[in-house]
Structures are given as C-alpha cells and as structure tokens.
N, C-alpha and C positions, 0 to 999 in steps of 0.2 A: 569265565572257561579258558583250562590252558591246558597245551598236548604238547607231548616232550617235555619234561621239565626235567629240568639237575644238570648233574655235573654234567650229561650231551650234550646241550645246548652249549654252554661252556668251553668245549671243548673244538666243536664244530667251528662257534668264533674265534677263537684263539688259531687255529687254526688256518680258515678265512680270511683274520688280520693279522698272521704274521710277515716275516718276511724271506719263509725258505721260498727259493724259487719253487716254478712249476715243473717241476721235475717227477719220475715215477717212483718217490721215495712217499713226496707228497699227494701225488693219487691213491699210491695205495695207501698210506695213511687217511686218508680222507675215505676211503671203499672201506676199511673197517671202522670207524663210526657210525659211517652209516649201515652197517653190518648192525653194529651192537644199539642201532637203533632200530633194526628188529626190519630191515626191509630185507629181500633179499639179495645171493650174490648176482645174482642177474641185474637186477635192477641199479643196482648199485653200482655196478661196471656198467651199468647204462648210462647217469646221472655224470662217471665220471669219465667215461669216454667223448661224452658233450660238451663237460664242463673246457677237457680238455682241448677237442677243436675249438671251441668257441672261442675257449683265451687265444687260443694262435688267431684265427682271422679275427678280433676285436683290436687284439696285440694289449690287452690290458695292462695294464702295470701299478695298479692302487690298490691299497686296501676294499674298497668300499664300492670299486667299481668292477676288484672278485666277488665280493659280495652278493652286489647286485643281479650278477650274471648268472651265479648262483640258482639263485632262489626265481630267477626269469627260468633258468629250466628245468626247475623244478616243479615248477606251475603252471609250467604247458602238457607234466604231459598229467594234472591233477583235470580229473568228468567229474564234473557236478550234474547233477541231474534240478528239476524242479519238479517236484508232484505237486499237482495243481489239481484235485477232482474237477471233473466238469459241474456246474450244481444245478444242472437242469433232467442229469442222465443219476443213475445207480454205479459204484464203481464201490472198490471190493479194495483192501491189501494185507493182506499174507505177510505177518511178521510170524519170522524163524529165527531158529539159530540153538545154538548150544545149553545144554546148561547154564544155569545163572547169570547171564550172560546179558543179562534185564529186560526181558523182552516182552511182558505186564507192565511195567513198568513205564517207558517207553510207550505203551497202545496208553498207556494216562494220561501222556503229553502229546501224542501225533493228537489225540484227543481233545487237548486240552489248546493244541494249536488251530488247527482245521476249523473250529467254534470263534474263533478270533478270525477267521478268513470266512465269516456266514457261508460254512454247509450244512446243510444240514433237510434233514437228520443222520446225526452221527449212534451209530450200531457199534455194541461190543459184543462182539463170537467168544468165547468159554468154550473154546476146542482144547483145551493143556485140562484130559483126563486123568492124566495119573501123577499128578504130582495137587492132596488135596486139596491143598490152603490157596490153589492156583485162581479154581471158580471165587469164591471168596472174596479175595486180592479184588477178584475185577470189578466184582459186583459193586467190594466198595469206593469204589475211583468212578464208577456209575452212578453213586448212589452223591458221591462227592460232585462230579462234573454235569451229572442230570443226563446219562446215559443207557442209554435203556441196554439191555444183556442180554443175549439167548445162550442159554446154558441148558445142561443134561440131571439136573443132578444125580448122583449116580451112577451115569454110564459113564459106558468103556468108550464110548464109539467118536470117537472125534470129527470127525466126516461126515455123522450126522449131524450136529451139532451147527457145522458150517455147511448142511445141503440145509436145516429148518434158517438156518439168520441167512445165512442168502434167498428164500423165498419170505419173509419179513420186510428184511430190503426193499426187492423188490415191489409186493403189496406198499412201499410211500413212496414208485415212484423214482425214486432219485433218490440221495445224501450217500454214508458212507460208511462202508461196514469192516471196522479195522480189527484182523483174526488173530488172536494168541494163539503159539499154537503149544505143544510140551514142547523142553527144547530135547534136542536126543543126541548123540552125542554120532561124528560124521563119519563113525567107524561098524554102527551098529546099523546092518544090511535091513533090520526088516523095519527098524524105525523110518528111514530113509526111503519104505517101501512104502508106508504108510502115509510121509509126504505127498510122495508122488498121486495116491486116492484123492488127499485133501486139493490137493491143483488141479487133479482133472473134473470134483465136483466146485472147486470151488468158478473155471471157465466158464461152468454151464451157466454162473447167475450173472452174468456182465459181461460187457464186449469185450471186449482183445485187449481196444485202446483206455478198457477202465480199473484194468486189473492190474496191480505193480506185485511184487513179492520183494519184499524187505528184509534185508540179512539186516538182524543186530549183530552190534561185534560188541564184544570186551575190550574195553582203549586197555585194558591189560592182560592182557592176552600171548602178546609178541609175534613171535613170527608163526603159530600156531595155528595163525586167526586166516594165515595164504588159506592150506591148507583146509580149513571149513570154506573158505568161499568156497573154491574151487571144487567139493563134493558138494554141495550142494546147487552149486552153480551147474554141475554135473545133472544134475538129477534133475532139476525142476526149472532150470533157467533162474540166477538170482537178477533183478532189474536193479535195486537199490542199496547200498550201505548204511546203515545207521549205527554211528560212532556214539558209544553209550559209556559211561564212570570216566571221561577228558576229566573228573577235576580232580584224579587222579596224580601220583606221579609215574602215568606209562607216555611209554612216546609215540605209542599209533603207527611208528610208521609204515608195519606194514600195510596198512589200507592201502601206500604207495607202490606196490608192490602189486595188491589184488585192484588195481581200476588200470594199472600201464597194461600187466600182463592178460588178464583175465578180461583187460574192460567194463568193467561194473562197476557205472559211476558214485559217488558220494551224494546224500541227498540230508540227510541230519549229521548233529552234532550233541549228544545228552551230557548232562553231567547234574548234581544236586539232586536233591528229591520233590523239588518246586515244581511241579505242572506248566511253569512256565521255563525253564530250565532246558528247555531245546530253541537251537536254532538251524536255519537252513543253510548247508554250507559255505563255504566263499573260499577259494580256490588262491586268496592272495592273502587271508585270514590261514589259512591252514596253514600254509607255505610257514610263514611268518611265523607261526604257534611251536611249527619244526623246529628251524633254527634258530627261534631266540629264547624259546620257553614263555611265550606270554602270548597274550591275542593283542 
C-alpha cells in the first residue's frame, strides 16, 4: 500500500537532502511542495514554521538529521484512533462520504477486519436507498462474508432502514452494525439534513461510547477532501477517517490538514479490491509513505 507516490515524494526528498541553506527560499519551496501534496496553506505554513524553529534550536546540519526532524514534526501532528467494538455490547458504525468515495467496499473490508477480531455478529444496513445497485452490492458482500444484510427493497427512506437494522442489532444483545449510507455531496443541504436524521436515529440504538461516525475519503480527492470533512463534521460530528483507494498515485496530504485543523483522527487505510486490503492507521508509516512514496 502506498500513499504520496510519484514526483512529489522525490521533490521533497531532494529538497530536504540538498545543500541549500535553511533560509526563506528553502522554506518557501518546502511550503509549495506541501501544498502541491494537498496540504492546506495553514497546515503547510505550520509545518514549515515548526521545522524552522526546531532546526534552529537543535542546530541541524546534516541531510539525515533534517529529514528525520521533519518526519518527527509531521508525525507529531498525525492523530490516529483505534476503533475496537466491545464484544459484549452493541456497537454501530455509520459510514458516510461523497459519491464514489468507496463506502460500500469499505464496509465490506471493515466487516472482514472485525471478523478477524472475533466481533460477532456483524450486520450490514443497506441505507443507500438512492443508488439502485447499492443494496445488491452490499448483499453480495454479505453473502461472501456471511454477514446478514438489513434492507428495504424498493424503499426510499434510509432512516427507516437504520431504525430496523438497529432493532435487529439490539435483538442480538451484542455485535456490530455497519451502516452503508448514500453518497451525498457536501454542498447539498437536503442530503445533509437527511444524514442528520439518520444520525439521530442511530444514537437511540446504542450507547454513546459504542457509536462512531466514520468519514470515508477517496485518497485521490485532493484538497477538496478538507471541505468535505469540514461540512460533514459540522453537520453530525465525525469521529474517524478511513482513507480509501491508497493504491493510486494519490498524495493523501489533505488528511494532515483534516487531522490538524479539524481534530479528526485517522483510523484505517484501504486499497485494492480484496477484503483484506485494509489496515489500521499508523502515524509513522503514514508519514513515511507521504514523504518517501512507499510504506
């Protein structure tokens, strides 16, 4: 799995490994590269300021020392969270995001992951009632994984699906419900209002500490990912990020800005089509992937 691939990583390595003095020209060049990597201006400026101050304090003189220092600075800003359902109670994870971000596939990968963690039973809620193939796709994953799918064939009310799925979960007295919602553009007010209704219903089905809202982001989205996260966070409060499609030549830098400016932690990284193509986020590996183009 790779994030931050291609020429960008090479440019950053070349800049940090060069003989140029650590002057304003150097930091301006670094700031431009970070913005090219999809970090916001504010986050890029913050990283450069921290590097400037730390390099002066530590009297950094070698290439390796500078690279290590910058990696440490970026790593210190990475927020990572571990989502572990309590096996003895009911938990509900709501997956949200824009169209095409990879929510349905991510729901399947999460189910496979939590099966390895001995979470049982696991249920799917097919709350994407807009896309005709969504319920069929989730049903296919359910059949492959042995996961029950709660759906309303032909229904148009996703909140009703979540209500019924929540009741099915509570009847089990324990387990995990993964809710696959419709992709919704972050600038469509009525769709955000619908998500808020789903959120209100979900809150009534499990205890507060067992309910998590996971924003699925497409790693190829670029800086627009920050705006998406900001809107969803303002609407219902996002608990964690799942960065999908990390096997592309995506940079994934917007996640740094989301973590630093919005305080939303990263939980998972996904790639590929296999159910096992999902890992828990690791701060050091995520930074290394961004700076060096490999994990």
